[in-house]
N, C-alpha and C positions, 0 to 999 in steps of 0.2 A: 504494500500500500504506500509506504513511504517513498519507495523508488518510483512508483507511478506518479506520485505528486511531484517528485523532483524532476522527472522527465517532462511533465506538463509545464512546470515552472521554467525549465530550460527552453522548452518550445516557445513560451511567451517571450522570453528574453531574446531569443534569436529572431523571432518575428519583429520585435521592436527594433532590434539592430538593423534588420533588413529595411524596414521602413525608414529609419534614420539615414541609412546609407543612400537610399534612393533620393532623399531630399538634398543631398550634397552634390556639388558639381563633379567631384571625383570621389570615388569610394576610398575612404581611409582604411588602413589596416586595423583590424579588431582582434583582440586576444580574449579568449574565454577559457576559464579553468573549470573543469567538470570531472568529477570522479577521480581526482588526483592527476588529471592530464591537462596540459596547456595546449590550446588549439589557437593558431593564428589564422585568421580569415583575411585573405588579401586577394582580391580579384576573383573570388568564387561566385558562381551564379547561385540563385536561390535553390535550384535543383541539387547542385553539388553540396551546399550546406545541409539541405534536408537529408541527403544520403549519408553525410558525415555524422549527423546527429542520430540517425537510425542505427548506424554501425556502432556508435558509442552506447546507445541504449540496449543493443542486442548483446553486448559483451557481458560476461559473467562477472559479478563483483569480486 
């Protein structure tokens, strides 16, 4: 239950970051820390970010 809530919260954060990036003339680099991993998002499409998050959520703790 806690991991599902954390995954949903991460999804909301990523959605906000994507909206924020779209409002900027050029996409800045963004760094997210999740489950002890640091992920830098630079020049990734929304689909690539979604695939990355799915892969992270599918990993065993």
